[in-house]
FIMARNU-68404 format. One record per residue (C-alpha): x, y, z. Coordinates in steps of 0.5 Angstrom, whole numbers, padded with zeros to 4 digits, always signed. Layout:
residues N
XYZ/...
end
This chain:
residues 85
+0076+0067+0033/+0082+0065+0029/+0083+0066+0022/+0088+0063+0017/+0093+0068+0014/+0092+0065+0007/+0088+0069+0001/+0083+0066-0003/+0079+0067-0009/+0072+0068-0010/+0067+0068-0016/+0060+0071-0016/+0056+0067-0021/+0049+0069-0023/+0043+0064-0026/+0042+0069-0032/+0046+0074-0036/+0042+0080-0036/+0042+0087-0033/+0038+0085-0027/+0043+0079-0026/+0049+0084-0027/+0046+0089-0022/+0044+0083-0017/+0052+0081-0017/+0054+0088-0016/+0050+0088-0010/+0052+0081-0007/+0060+0083-0009/+0059+0090-0005/+0056+0086+0001/+0062+0081+0001/+0067+0087+0000/+0064+0090+0006/+0064+0084+0010/+0071+0083+0008/+0073+0090+0010/+0070+0089+0017/+0075+0083+0018/+0081+0087+0016/+0081+0083+0009/+0083+0087+0003/+0080+0085-0004/+0082+0085-0011/+0078+0084-0017/+0080+0081-0023/+0076+0084-0028/+0079+0082-0035/+0077+0075-0033/+0070+0076-0034/+0071+0082-0039/+0074+0078-0044/+0069+0073-0047/+0074+0068-0049/+0077+0068-0041/+0070+0068-0039/+0068+0062-0043/+0074+0058-0041/+0073+0060-0034/+0066+0057-0034/+0068+0051-0038/+0074+0050-0033/+0069+0050-0027/+0064+0046-0031/+0058+0051-0029/+0052+0053-0033/+0052+0059-0029/+0055+0066-0031/+0061+0068-0028/+0060+0076-0026/+0067+0077-0022/+0073+0074-0020/+0075+0077-0013/+0082+0075-0009/+0081+0076-0002/+0086+0076+0003/+0090+0079+0009/+0095+0085+0007/+0102+0084+0008/+0104+0088+0014/+0109+0093+0010/+0102+0095+0007/+0099+0097+0013/+0099+0104+0016/+0100+0106+0023/
end
C-alpha cells in the first residue's frame, strides 16, 4: 500500500451539542487516533479552535455547517528526526 506523506486536518462534527454528543465525539476521536497510530501517523489536536466560542462559530460558518464542530485534529507522518530508533 502506498501513502502520500502530506498531513491533513480532520474535524469531528456532531448533530447536537449536549454531553452525549461530546462523549460520542470523544469515542470517535479515540478510534481515529488509534487507527492513525496503527499506520505510523501522529495526531495533534487543536482544542482552542473549539474551546473559544468565537473560533468555533467562525469555523462552523466557514464550513457552511449546521452541525457542531467538536475537535480539529491534524494527522500526518512525523519527520524522521523525531522518530526514535
